[in-house]
C-alpha positions, 0 to 999 in steps of 0.5 A: 334549205330546199323542202324535204321530199318523201323522206323516211319519218325517222330521219337521223340528223348529224350529231355535231355542228361544225363551225362555219368558215367565218364566224362573227368576231363577237358572238351575241347572246340569244334570248328567245321569248315566247308567249302562250296563246298571244294573238297577232293583235294583242300588242299595241304595236300590232294594233291593240287599243284596249290593253297597254303594252308599253315595253313590247311596243318600245322593243318594237320601236327599238328593233324590227317588227315583222308583220308576216311571221308564222307560228309552227302550228296552231297549238302549243306542242307541235309549234314548239317542236317546229321551233326547236327542230327547224322542221315544219309539221310535215316532218317534225316528230311531234305534230300535235298536242300529245304526251309524246317525247322528242327522241335522241335523234331529234336535234334541237337548237339548244344542242346546236348552240351548246355545241357552239360553246353557248350556255343554254337555259330554258325557263317556262313551258317545254311540252316536248318531253316528260319526266324520265324520258329522253325528251326532257330539256336537259337531255336535249341541249339545255344546261338548265331547266326550270318550269313545266315539262307537261303542257297540261301541268302548265295550265295551272298557274298555282301548281304544287310543284315545278321542275328544276332540271329533272327534279320536282321543286315543291311550291306552297300552293294547295291543289285539291284533286290534283291531276296526274301531271299536276293540273288542277285549280288551287284552293290556296294560291301563294306561288304564281308560276309566271313570277317564279319563272321571271325571277329564274330568267333574270338569275340566269342572265346574272349567272351567265352575263360574262359569256355567250348564252342562249335563253329560251324563255317560254312564258305561259301567259296568257294561256288559260287554266282549262281545268278552272273553266270560266275562272281560268284566266288566273292572275294574282290581281287585275292591276290597272284594269281592276276598275273596268266595267268588264267581266272578271275574265276580261280584266284578268286577260288584260292583267295577264298581258300587262304582266307579260309586258312588264316582265319582258321590260324587266328582262331588257332592263337587266341586260342594260344593268349587266352591260350586255344590252348591245351584245344580246339579240332578243326575239319575242313571239307567240306559239299560236293564235289566241284562245277562247278558253277560261272565259276569254273573249278574243273578239272583245280585244280584237286579238287577231285584228282583221285575221280570220280564225283563232287557236286550232284554226289554220286560217291566219288568225290561228298561225300568224303571230307577232315577231319582234327582234331587238339587237341594239347597234346591229338591228336598225330601230323602227323597222317594219318588215313584210318578210315572210318566215316562221318558227322553223327558221329560228334554228338556222338563224340562231346557228348563223348568229352563233357562227356554226352550221345548222343540221342538214334536212331541216325546213328552215332557212336563216333569216339573219339578213332579213333581221338586219334589214337586208334582202333575204330569200323567202321559202317557195312555200310554207306548210302546216298540218294539224291532226286534231278533229281530223286531218287539216293542211295549209300552204302559203305560197307567195300571197296565195294561202290554201286551206284544206279542212279534210283529205276529202274536202276541196282546197280553199284558196285565198289571195292574202294581198287583197283578202287578208281576212280570208273571206273569199274562196277563189279556188274556182277562178285559179285552177292553175294555182290550185294544181300547183299547191296540190303538188306541194301537198303531195310532197310536203310531208312524210308519213308519221307512225305517231300522226298518220293521216287518218288519225283523229285525236 
């Protein structure tokens, strides 16, 4: 798709996706697993040397690992909005962490796949529609939902309730001074939400093993419970890291990543047990870069590798994330790809896998060819905008990366080919590149009533 140029903010999409002329003979199941605040360098296959991630490393060895994949944003809600709608943050409805809800006209990947005959389920964190709104998952294409609707509720790993479809399910935890959406810190910890979500995901696979399904498994690990402050890395135990001579927050982070890795392994093993391993394409990624919350120290773990920045930055460390894709028999094992793509490309990719047409007026392109190891066309440029603490923008065009920290600030320019850490601003040496990217910035976005340029949240 060509980038959208100066469209109205309230774009209406076609409500129906029609089958393509040549659908695949056997449409695969699609599982999209997304971690929360997992950094580019937090997996062994991406350079992690402290925390062991054997299952995800095996997934990479059995599939294809992308080294230049990008999240939709540098915080959770807009990143998830980009993933679901195929529109980057210059066009998608939710462009920042907020209590806003997707609208009826915002077509999601779940609606596209349900229209193609897939059973659709979401387990985990949604963050795009709150109780009673038009944006809840079961009104945006998901047949079933279990998890957190509100991203602040999702801070709490021991909440008093989760949501199933559109009703609250009571848990056994006790949360004194519980917040209005369920946030807080539990005094009695019995039901760990991540474990419940893994059980639900496995049950979803069991229920739908005989037909095509789409499972969006939006884990909350290793996000912090911000309300718990320095004790915010909540996990039942420190596991194999209990005897390390580290502060508890470091042990807890390592245990969180290990638990995430263990349960991705359980999902892959369940596919084999059900005999549908070769009929299922599995994606694994993160919603944005690593955090510095709950006592976590991303520098100790080299969570971004050599990349600059973390969550809430538009430098590479805030938006470049792991992406592993496994599809036995279709994706050749052991591949490493430098192909550049991101969250906005998942919707059209899933549509092509399902043999249907994606909605018009999206920013993504299908990357199925790249996943299958073939040559694929890249976008002319990638675009991000971010509205917290002032309006910021970023563009990647080829190996050029540009960052603008405020509307009245000069454009910073980096050559990622020779300066992956974005340490040398070379804008003054390349005025022609700066002019070209300035042109992209003038046309990359539409104005938003929710997120005007002068908005500071």
